[in-house]
N, CA, C and O of each residue as an XYZ file, in Angstrom:
708
protein
N     -12.601      5.794     19.237
C     -13.302      5.375     19.186
C     -12.636      5.042     17.832
O     -11.853      5.618     17.076
N     -13.343      3.765     17.857
C     -12.697      2.156     16.661
C     -13.152      2.864     15.329
O     -14.250      3.419     15.377
N     -12.598      2.904     14.397
C     -13.017      3.138     12.782
C     -12.784      1.835     11.945
O     -11.744      1.235     12.216
N     -13.518      1.345     11.052
C     -13.432     -0.149     10.379
C     -12.795      0.074      9.201
O     -12.690     -0.936      8.505
N     -12.374      0.994      8.791
C     -11.087      1.717      7.845
C      -9.946      1.706      8.088
O      -9.470      1.547      9.212
N      -9.379      1.862      7.140
C      -7.962      2.021      7.308
C      -7.586      3.643      6.743
O      -7.916      4.145      5.669
N      -6.846      4.207      7.776
C      -6.874      5.628      8.101
C      -5.386      6.181      7.590
O      -4.252      5.712      7.692
N      -5.875      7.288      7.046
C      -4.463      8.176      6.918
C      -4.724      9.312      6.722
O      -5.874      9.685      6.491
N      -3.353     10.367      6.791
C      -3.328     11.963      7.461
C      -3.394     11.898      5.663
O      -2.512     11.402      4.962
N      -4.472     12.434      5.240
C      -4.626     12.872      3.645
C      -5.029     14.413      3.692
O      -5.712     15.063      4.484
N      -4.013     14.891      1.990
C      -4.463     16.321      1.848
C      -5.951     16.909      1.470
O      -6.483     16.667      0.387
N      -6.464     17.588      2.339
C      -7.713     18.126      1.655
C      -7.822     18.664      0.660
O      -8.786     18.197      0.053
N      -6.986     19.991     -0.257
C      -6.665     19.544     -1.483
C      -5.799     19.606     -1.932
O      -4.990     20.435     -1.515
N      -5.432     18.663     -3.175
C      -4.594     18.254     -3.742
C      -3.198     18.737     -3.715
O      -3.068     19.856     -4.209
N      -2.465     18.362     -3.409
C      -0.968     18.811     -3.405
C      -0.376     18.992     -4.791
O       0.641     19.650     -5.009
N      -1.132     18.322     -5.765
C      -0.205     18.200     -7.068
C      -2.282     18.654     -7.792
O      -3.038     17.688     -7.896
N      -2.573     19.416     -7.992
C      -4.036     19.668     -8.323
C      -4.150     18.944    -10.156
O      -3.387     18.300    -10.876
N      -5.115     19.336    -10.246
C      -5.034     18.837    -12.211
C      -4.618     19.883    -13.143
O      -5.165     20.980    -13.261
N      -3.966     19.608    -13.565
C      -3.531     20.597    -14.565
C      -2.472     21.049    -14.012
O      -2.249     22.029    -14.723
N      -1.334     21.013    -12.932
C      -0.247     21.306    -12.518
C       0.901     20.460    -12.493
O       0.858     19.270    -12.180
N       2.112     21.196    -12.884
C       2.846     20.335    -13.521
C       3.796     19.797    -12.337
O       4.462     18.770    -12.469
N       3.801     20.694    -10.999
C       4.412     20.303    -10.026
C       3.121     20.157     -8.745
O       1.899     20.290     -8.821
N       4.103     19.801     -7.505
C       3.853     20.007     -6.138
C       3.764     21.302     -6.285
O       4.452     22.024     -7.006
N       2.464     21.723     -5.235
C       2.795     23.154     -4.765
C       2.989     22.626     -3.419
O       2.396     21.685     -2.892
N       3.974     23.425     -2.907
C       4.708     22.949     -2.086
C       3.541     23.905     -0.273
O       3.549     23.638      0.929
N       2.863     24.848     -1.021
C       1.894     25.525     -0.282
C       1.043     24.744      0.431
O       0.623     24.800      1.586
N       0.828     23.813     -0.716
C      -0.645     22.945     -0.397
C       0.306     21.140      0.475
O      -0.076     20.327      1.316
N       1.130     21.237     -0.056
C       2.178     19.614      0.414
C       2.697     19.598      1.980
O       2.760     18.662      2.777
N       3.090     21.172      2.133
C       3.663     21.033      3.909
C       2.264     22.108      4.663
O       2.609     22.816      5.608
N       1.147     22.158      4.325
C       0.624     23.077      5.130
C      -0.354     22.626      6.017
O      -1.554     22.533      5.756
N       0.207     22.339      7.102
C      -0.982     22.010      8.942
C      -2.347     21.750      8.398
O      -3.030     20.726      8.370
N      -2.579     23.140      7.915
C      -4.207     22.774      7.770
C      -4.884     22.589      6.235
O      -5.955     23.035      5.822
N      -4.089     21.944      5.686
C      -4.271     21.204      4.561
C      -4.817     19.763      4.586
O      -5.778     19.392      3.914
N      -3.875     18.733      5.707
C      -4.053     17.848      6.510
C      -5.560     17.402      7.301
O      -6.347     17.846      8.136
N      -5.389     16.405      6.561
C      -7.219     15.691      7.609
C      -6.989     14.133      7.420
O      -6.605     13.589      6.384
N      -7.321     13.476      8.715
C      -7.294     12.058      9.042
C      -8.332     11.243      8.175
O      -9.385     11.044      8.780
N      -8.288     10.830      7.157
C      -9.563     10.370      5.829
C      -9.430      8.977      6.245
O      -8.392      8.567      6.763
N     -10.479      8.213      6.028
C     -10.843      7.015      5.707
C     -10.062      6.962      4.270
O      -9.849      7.979      3.609
N      -9.618      5.500      3.824
C      -9.068      5.408      2.326
C     -10.245      5.179      1.288
O     -10.155      5.210      0.061
N     -11.237      4.971      1.969
C     -12.346      5.108      0.854
C     -13.009      6.400      0.597
O     -13.826      6.406     -0.324
N     -12.807      7.493      1.242
C     -13.137      8.468      1.217
C     -12.087      9.507      0.485
O     -12.454     10.336     -0.348
N     -11.073      9.382      0.810
C      -9.774      9.744      0.074
C      -9.809      9.168     -1.409
O      -9.655      9.969     -2.331
N      -9.987      7.942     -1.659
C      -9.836      7.457     -3.251
C     -11.242      8.236     -3.565
O     -11.178      8.989     -4.537
N     -12.288      8.181     -3.003
C     -13.373      8.833     -3.917
C     -13.226     10.156     -4.148
O     -13.727     10.531     -5.208
N     -12.614     11.110     -3.386
C     -12.228     12.623     -3.416
C     -11.188     12.723     -4.674
O     -11.078     13.590     -5.541
N     -10.506     11.579     -4.461
C      -9.257     11.700     -5.183
C      -8.204     13.200     -5.603
O      -7.577     13.663     -4.650
N      -8.060     13.801     -6.771
C      -6.934     14.690     -6.621
C      -8.865     15.857     -6.599
O      -8.149     16.812     -6.902
N      -9.492     16.123     -6.568
C     -10.604     16.590     -6.711
C      -9.796     18.478     -6.249
O      -9.118     18.663     -5.238
N     -10.043     19.295     -7.012
C      -9.749     20.643     -5.913
C     -10.712     21.461     -5.687
O     -11.370     22.084     -6.520
N     -10.822     21.464     -4.322
C     -12.101     22.232     -3.842
C     -11.612     23.381     -3.197
O     -10.484     23.609     -2.760
N     -12.633     24.073     -3.204
C     -12.805     25.254     -2.743
C     -13.167     25.345     -0.889
O     -14.371     25.145     -0.728
N     -12.699     25.500     -0.029
C     -12.925     25.167      1.283
C     -13.889     25.306      1.596
O     -14.474     24.312      2.024
N     -14.692     26.768      1.560
C     -15.979     27.065      1.652
C     -16.729     26.398      1.107
O     -17.737     26.268      1.802
N     -16.799     25.788      0.035
C     -18.072     25.454     -0.116
C     -18.143     23.641      0.216
O     -18.557     22.765     -0.544
N     -17.702     23.526      1.319
C     -17.770     22.168      1.553
C     -18.033     22.291      3.327
O     -17.726     23.320      3.929
N     -18.688     20.989      4.076
C     -18.694     21.231      5.253
C     -17.154     20.059      5.716
O     -17.049     19.024      5.057
N     -16.221     20.315      6.695
C     -15.615     19.632      7.382
C     -15.495     18.997      8.563
O     -15.818     19.638      9.563
N     -15.028     17.662      8.716
C     -15.499     16.990     10.279
C     -14.322     18.037     10.899
O     -14.841     18.628     11.847
N     -13.524     18.289     10.788
C     -12.063     19.074     11.816
C     -12.704     20.742     11.985
O     -12.398     21.354     13.009
N     -13.334     21.223     11.242
C     -13.644     22.563     11.429
C     -15.189     22.949     11.662
O     -15.612     23.778     12.468
N     -16.091     21.990     10.580
C     -17.378     22.328     11.048
C     -18.124     21.495     12.214
O     -17.466     20.710     12.897
N     -19.449     21.670     12.421
C     -20.707     20.634     12.642
C     -21.179     19.875     11.947
O     -22.345     19.980     11.568
N     -20.272     18.767     11.549
C     -21.138     18.044     10.753
C     -22.138     16.998     11.231
O     -22.880     16.452     10.416
N     -22.184     16.663     12.709
C     -22.787     15.902     13.263
C     -24.046     16.555     12.905
O     -24.852     15.998     12.160
N     -24.278     17.895     13.484
C     -25.905     18.086     13.400
C     -25.967     18.522     11.595
O     -27.059     18.919     11.191
N     -25.109     18.458     10.846
C     -25.556     19.246      9.547
C     -25.664     17.419      8.655
O     -25.996     17.284      7.477
N     -25.491     16.871      9.095
C     -25.842     15.062      8.369
C     -26.808     14.335      9.206
O     -27.116     14.560     10.377
N     -27.264     13.354      8.344
C     -28.431     12.671      9.018
C     -28.240     11.430      9.070
O     -27.969     10.760      8.074
N     -28.320     11.107      9.881
C     -28.025      9.232      9.900
C     -29.074      8.785     10.165
O     -29.658      9.152     11.185
N     -29.714      7.677      9.140
C     -30.595      7.426      9.295
C     -30.806      5.540      9.294
O     -29.926      4.782      8.885
N     -31.892      5.169      9.735
C     -32.027      3.553      9.713
C     -31.346      2.782      8.401
O     -31.626      3.213      7.283
N     -30.452      1.640      8.540
C     -30.079      1.091      7.877
C     -28.443      1.537      7.257
O     -27.773      1.063      6.339
N     -28.195      2.630      8.201
C     -26.631      3.080      7.814
C     -27.054      4.149      6.821
O     -26.089      4.174      6.056
N     -27.805      4.921      6.444
C     -27.803      5.856      5.311
C     -27.296      7.252      5.558
O     -27.603      7.828      6.601
N     -26.725      7.680      4.877
C     -26.489      9.181      5.226
C     -27.180      9.986      4.387
O     -27.520      9.469      3.323
N     -27.598     11.556      4.657
C     -28.283     12.344      3.964
C     -27.987     13.651      4.483
O     -27.275     13.546      5.481
N     -28.314     15.086      4.133
C     -27.431     16.151      4.377
C     -28.720     16.575      5.589
O     -29.350     15.519      5.638
N     -29.242     17.313      6.323
C     -29.974     17.989      7.502
C     -30.282     18.946      6.764
O     -29.486     19.526      6.025
N     -31.773     19.276      6.919
C     -32.295     20.371      6.457
C     -31.482     21.754      7.050
O     -30.783     21.543      8.042
N     -31.507     22.806      6.653
C     -30.838     24.045      7.177
C     -30.024     24.530      6.533
O     -29.924     24.072      5.396
N     -29.033     25.710      6.948
C     -28.436     26.693      6.131
C     -27.137     25.660      5.962
O     -26.138     26.248      5.550
N     -26.976     24.372      6.176
C     -25.698     24.099      5.870
C     -26.228     23.151      4.656
O     -25.203     22.881      4.031
N     -26.948     22.736      4.239
C     -27.427     21.674      3.396
C     -26.782     21.579      2.551
O     -26.257     20.473      2.419
N     -26.482     22.563      1.604
C     -25.424     22.215      0.322
C     -24.494     22.629      0.769
O     -24.268     23.643      0.108
N     -23.624     22.504      1.617
C     -22.340     22.426      1.541
C     -22.344     20.798      2.384
O     -21.218     20.301      2.406
N     -23.293     20.059      2.966
C     -23.139     19.187      3.694
C     -23.743     18.041      2.259
O     -23.742     16.810      2.267
N     -24.113     18.778      1.372
C     -24.070     17.523      0.483
C     -23.206     17.407     -0.603
O     -23.147     16.540     -1.475
N     -22.550     18.403     -0.419
C     -21.316     18.823     -1.486
C     -20.063     17.416     -0.906
O     -19.376     16.613     -1.537
N     -20.247     17.672      0.482
C     -19.163     16.723      1.231
C     -19.772     15.067      0.932
O     -19.337     13.982      0.549
N     -20.947     15.632      1.344
C     -21.388     14.038      1.282
C     -21.024     13.062     -0.287
O     -20.583     11.927     -0.108
N     -21.200     13.490     -1.579
C     -20.910     13.825     -2.895
C     -19.180     13.672     -3.152
O     -18.496     13.065     -3.977
N     -18.941     14.399     -2.199
C     -17.200     14.218     -2.403
C     -16.190     13.343     -2.240
O     -15.123     13.189     -2.835
N     -16.961     12.522     -0.887
C     -16.337     11.668     -0.345
C     -17.297     10.145     -0.197
O     -17.013      9.135      0.446
N     -18.391     10.404     -0.967
C     -19.256      8.828     -1.562
C     -19.710      8.498     -0.511
O     -19.379      7.328     -0.318
N     -20.621      9.087      0.748
C     -20.997      8.808      2.182
C     -22.560      7.986      1.433
O     -23.128      7.087      2.054
N     -22.991      8.401      0.273
C     -24.164      7.800      0.074
C     -24.195      6.655     -0.960
O     -25.188      6.174     -1.505
N     -22.316      6.168     -1.184
C     -22.589      4.563     -2.086
C     -22.701      4.069     -0.902
O     -22.346      4.266      0.260
N     -23.651      2.958     -1.921
C     -24.011      1.181     -1.404
C     -23.065      0.112     -2.092
O     -22.644     -0.023     -3.240
N     -22.970     -0.316     -1.369
C     -22.352     -1.565     -2.269
C     -23.078     -2.209     -3.129
O     -24.301     -2.067     -3.144
N     -22.482     -2.956     -3.914
C     -23.519     -3.557     -5.138
C     -23.370     -5.211     -4.820
O     -24.248     -6.035     -5.077
N     -22.319     -5.452     -4.325
C     -22.119     -6.483     -4.167
C     -21.447     -7.109     -2.571
O     -20.508     -6.420     -2.173
N     -21.717     -7.971     -1.906
C     -21.213     -8.577     -1.065
C     -19.356     -8.271     -0.773
O     -18.639     -7.981      0.185
N     -19.223     -8.501     -1.992
C     -17.441     -8.397     -2.126
C     -17.008     -7.050     -2.237
O     -15.780     -6.993     -2.299
N     -17.646     -5.798     -2.291
C     -17.698     -4.536     -2.527
C     -16.155     -4.111     -1.291
O     -15.920     -4.464     -0.135
N     -15.500     -3.332     -2.153
C     -14.369     -2.982     -1.338
C     -14.973     -1.893     -0.135
O     -15.019     -2.086      1.080
N     -15.321     -0.943     -0.749
C     -16.122      0.250     -0.071
C     -17.319     -0.704      0.802
O     -18.226     -1.365      0.296
N     -17.066     -0.575      1.958
C     -18.077     -1.011      2.891
C     -18.593     -0.382      4.149
O     -19.107     -0.765      5.200
N     -18.180      0.936      3.499
C     -18.886      2.367      5.019
C     -19.898      2.093      4.930
O     -20.173      1.754      6.081
N     -21.259      1.901      4.020
C     -22.189      1.702      4.157
C     -22.772      0.617      4.734
O     -23.880      0.721      5.258
N     -22.048     -0.628      4.703
C     -22.797     -2.353      5.361
C     -22.350     -1.573      7.115
O     -23.140     -1.420      8.047
N     -20.557     -1.127      7.084
C     -20.225     -1.017      8.406
C     -21.292     -0.171      9.388
O     -21.759     -0.493     10.480
N     -21.505      1.083      8.546
C     -22.596      1.928      9.458
C     -23.904      1.129     10.038
O     -24.364      1.248     11.173
N     -24.485      0.123      8.785
C     -25.831     -0.479      9.088
C     -25.760     -1.280     10.500
O     -26.429     -1.150     11.525
N     -24.778     -2.088     10.192
C     -24.138     -3.025     11.225
C     -24.297     -1.977     12.496
O     -24.892     -2.367     13.501
N     -23.850     -0.875     12.442
C     -23.362     -0.229     13.748
C     -25.015      0.397     14.239
O     -25.225      0.611     15.433
N     -25.625      0.537     13.655
C     -27.247      1.349     13.448
C     -28.010     -0.227     14.012
O     -28.686     -0.197     15.041
N     -27.873     -1.201     13.448
C     -28.577     -2.329     14.115
C     -28.137     -2.912     15.772
O     -28.859     -3.440     16.617
N     -26.900     -2.625     15.810
C     -26.354     -2.602     17.269
C     -26.617     -1.951     18.201
O     -26.789     -2.277     19.376
N     -26.660     -0.956     17.688
C     -26.882      0.283     18.539
C     -28.585     -0.074     18.976
O     -28.978     -0.388     20.100
N     -29.313      0.063     17.887
C     -31.007     -0.439     18.271
C     -31.228     -1.499     19.391
O     -31.804     -1.350     20.469
N     -30.667     -2.539     18.903
C     -30.400     -3.678     19.753
C     -30.429     -3.003     21.406
O     -31.394     -3.004     22.171
N     -29.310     -2.549     21.607
C     -28.791     -2.005     22.589
C     -29.755     -0.938     23.533
O     -29.766     -0.789     24.755
N     -30.543     -0.274     22.485
C     -31.834      0.513     23.069
C     -32.660     -0.227     23.560
O     -33.086     -0.195     24.715
N     -32.996     -1.087     22.541
C     -33.937     -2.033     23.009
C     -33.601     -2.493     24.207
O     -34.248     -1.935     25.093
N     -32.818     -3.318     24.602
C     -32.353     -4.199     25.706
C     -32.218     -3.105     26.739
O     -32.426     -3.282     27.939
N     -31.831     -1.886     26.151
C     -31.348     -0.695     28.170
C     -33.152     -0.636     28.451
O     -33.675     -0.654     29.565
N     -33.835     -0.569     27.212
C     -35.377      0.246     27.537
C     -36.588     -1.596     28.615
O     -37.562     -1.572     29.367
N     -35.939     -2.498     28.183
C     -36.194     -3.134     29.289
C     -35.739     -4.074     30.093
O     -36.435     -5.036     30.417
N     -34.594     -3.905     30.475
C     -33.862     -4.502     31.198
C     -34.583     -4.127     32.505
O     -35.518     -3.334     32.607
N     -33.962     -4.866     33.539
C     -34.658     -4.639     35.095
C     -33.852     -2.786     35.603
O     -32.730     -2.468     35.207
N     -34.385     -2.215     36.143
C     -33.984     -1.052     36.604
C     -32.743     -1.240     37.286
O     -31.917     -0.332     37.199
N     -32.440     -2.375     38.023
C     -31.218     -2.390     38.775
C     -29.579     -2.972     38.315
O     -28.517     -3.120     38.919
N     -30.105     -3.214     36.780
C     -28.909     -3.372     35.985
C     -29.274     -2.261     34.731
O     -29.211     -2.537     33.533
N     -29.541     -1.368     35.117
C     -28.699     -0.244     33.772
C     -27.559      0.338     33.718
O     -26.637      0.439     32.909
N     -27.813      0.704     34.752
C     -26.380      1.161     34.890
C     -25.197      0.690     34.471
O     -24.305      1.433     34.062
N     -25.069     -0.980     34.565
C     -24.100     -1.641     33.842
C     -24.401     -1.887     32.678
O     -23.572     -2.307     31.872
N     -25.445     -1.704     32.434
C     -25.955     -1.727     30.835
C     -25.486     -0.413     29.752
O     -24.919     -0.460     28.661
N     -25.965      0.705     30.532
C     -25.205      1.671     29.945
C     -23.358      1.795     29.931
O     -22.561      2.401     29.215
N     -23.265      1.138     30.786
C     -21.722      1.463     30.804
C     -21.161      0.291     29.593
O     -20.210      0.460     28.830
N     -22.064     -0.932     29.683
C     -21.488     -2.033     28.361
C     -22.119     -0.933     27.317
O     -21.143     -0.526     26.688
N     -23.039     -0.408     26.941
C     -23.438      0.600     25.888
C     -22.175      1.064     25.177
O     -21.802      0.604     24.098
N     -21.447      2.161     25.976
C     -20.454      2.895     25.581
C     -19.367      2.289     25.297
O     -18.635      2.643     24.373
N     -19.061      0.970     26.322
C     -17.900      0.208     25.623
C     -18.365     -0.494     24.219
O     -17.565     -0.458     23.285
N     -19.290     -0.958     24.090
C     -19.392     -1.564     22.630
C     -19.668     -0.110     21.688
O     -19.120     -0.115     20.586
N     -20.179      0.671     21.918
C     -20.095      1.990     21.001
C     -18.330      2.038     21.108
O     -17.756      1.723     20.066
N     -17.744      2.287     21.906
C     -16.465      2.332     21.412
C     -15.541      1.514     20.527
O     -14.764      1.887     19.648
N     -15.707      0.807     20.796
C     -15.286     -0.736     20.222
C     -15.900     -0.892     18.596
O     -15.099     -1.357     17.786
N     -16.797     -0.653     18.267
C     -17.859     -0.356     17.331
C     -17.397      0.539     16.186
O     -16.914      0.239     15.094
N     -17.659      1.648     16.702
C     -17.259      2.982     16.056
C     -18.302      3.581     15.584
O     -19.338      3.159     16.098
N     -18.492      4.640     14.582
C     -19.451      5.330     14.259
C     -20.171      5.664     15.126
O     -21.129      4.986     15.499
N     -19.677      7.332     15.851
C     -19.996      7.700     17.025
C     -21.347      8.736     16.596
O     -21.918      9.193     17.587
N     -21.826      9.089     15.480
C     -22.572      9.522     14.877
C     -23.998      8.309     15.099
O     -25.054      8.265     15.730
N     -23.500      7.755     14.490
C     -24.970      6.570     14.166
C     -25.328      6.586     15.949
O     -26.157      7.358     16.430
N     -24.550      5.607     16.755
C     -24.814      5.860     18.381
C     -25.834      7.046     19.077
O     -26.936      6.992     19.622
N     -24.701      8.338     18.708
C     -25.886      9.676     19.231
C     -26.875      9.402     18.244
O     -27.837      8.943     18.860
N     -27.129      9.447     17.040
C     -28.538      9.359     16.286
C     -29.700      8.670     16.926
O     -30.834      9.130     17.056
N     -29.278      7.554     17.290
C     -30.309      6.055     17.948
C     -30.347      6.017     19.049
O     -30.774      4.935     19.451
N     -29.978      7.038     20.169
C     -29.656      7.436     21.442
C     -30.027      8.657     21.813
O     -29.755      9.156     22.905
N     -30.779      9.288     20.759
C     -31.100     10.905     20.379
C     -32.060     11.262     21.665
O     -31.925     12.325     22.270
N     -32.957     10.362     21.997
C     -34.244     10.552     23.256
C     -33.406     10.080     24.493
O     -33.862     10.500     25.557
N     -32.347      9.346     24.589
C     -31.347      9.646     26.126
C     -30.553     10.344     26.559
O     -29.353     10.129     26.387
N     -31.081     11.516     27.338
C     -29.682     12.639     27.306
C     -28.724     12.075     28.133
O     -27.589     12.543     28.219
N     -29.213     10.813     28.929
C     -27.968     10.238     29.626
C     -27.033      9.585     28.890
O     -25.834      9.570     29.168
N     -27.546      9.034     27.943
C     -26.767      7.929     26.978
C     -25.519      9.193     26.087
O     -24.296      9.177     25.950
N     -26.710     10.256     25.605
C     -25.781     11.027     24.798
C     -24.658     11.358     25.180
O     -23.654     11.348     24.469
N     -24.728     11.813     26.783
C     -23.523     12.529     27.591
C     -22.541     11.434     27.675
O     -21.391     11.680     27.311
N     -22.778     10.504     28.018
C     -21.932      9.376     28.012
C     -20.886      8.798     27.053
O     -19.791      8.279     27.269
N     -21.713      9.106     25.678
C     -21.141      8.562     24.661
C     -20.235      9.961     23.811
O     -19.481      9.884     22.841
N     -20.606     11.029     24.502
C     -19.670     12.272     24.466
C     -18.559     12.532     25.268
O     -17.731     13.403     25.001
N     -18.511     11.704     26.374
C     -17.523     12.047     27.049
C     -16.648     10.646     26.874
O     -15.501     10.474     27.286
N     -17.336      9.846     26.278
C     -16.154      8.792     25.666
C     -15.451      8.668     24.914
O     -14.719      7.729     24.602
N     -15.722     10.361     24.246
C     -15.154     10.372     22.849
C     -14.586     11.841     22.747
O     -15.150     12.802     22.224
N     -13.079     11.805     23.491
C     -13.008     13.557     23.803
C     -12.356     14.070     22.165
O     -11.914     13.397     21.233
N     -12.518     15.370     22.321
C     -12.326     15.586     21.303
C     -13.322     15.575     20.393
O     -13.198     16.593     19.712
N     -14.458     14.789     19.959
C     -15.283     15.305     19.155
C     -16.213     16.257     19.135
O     -16.938     16.601     20.068
N     -16.173     16.713     17.951
C     -17.155     17.911     17.800
C     -18.364     17.602     17.983
O     -18.755     16.559     17.460
N     -19.244     18.362     18.724
C     -20.676     18.416     19.231
C     -21.559     19.176     18.993
O     -22.659     19.029     19.525
């Protein structure tokens, strides 16, 4: 699925934590310390030295159910046992940030909002299109979701449509559900 951001393989825990004089080889080269991240998430996280168990991680935890995506592309933590860890993740990578100017470099919120609006329009069109065209419309929605990205937004908007959510899951192999 497409992402509207530059991606890089980043260190979850900094290879040179604050106060360290040298790079820690056990962090610099450990496979379990690497994570695919967008530049905005990584820049916001910086060299914060985290305790892994205190946060949710998208490669290890069910962040789809722990995070809530709302109208306008806003992200918050869901109620439940992982709420505190989800809040920590949101704060660590700045998922609540909203740009204060149209020129802001961090456009994650704006991109999520655009995806949300697009998914809402697609859902409305699907509900109102003739029955004979619905299969083609569903296929087009999946193609659009893959091209636009923001899988969690599309899954949230189509949560009441089991056929669409199954298609979105099938179109994104390796996505934790």
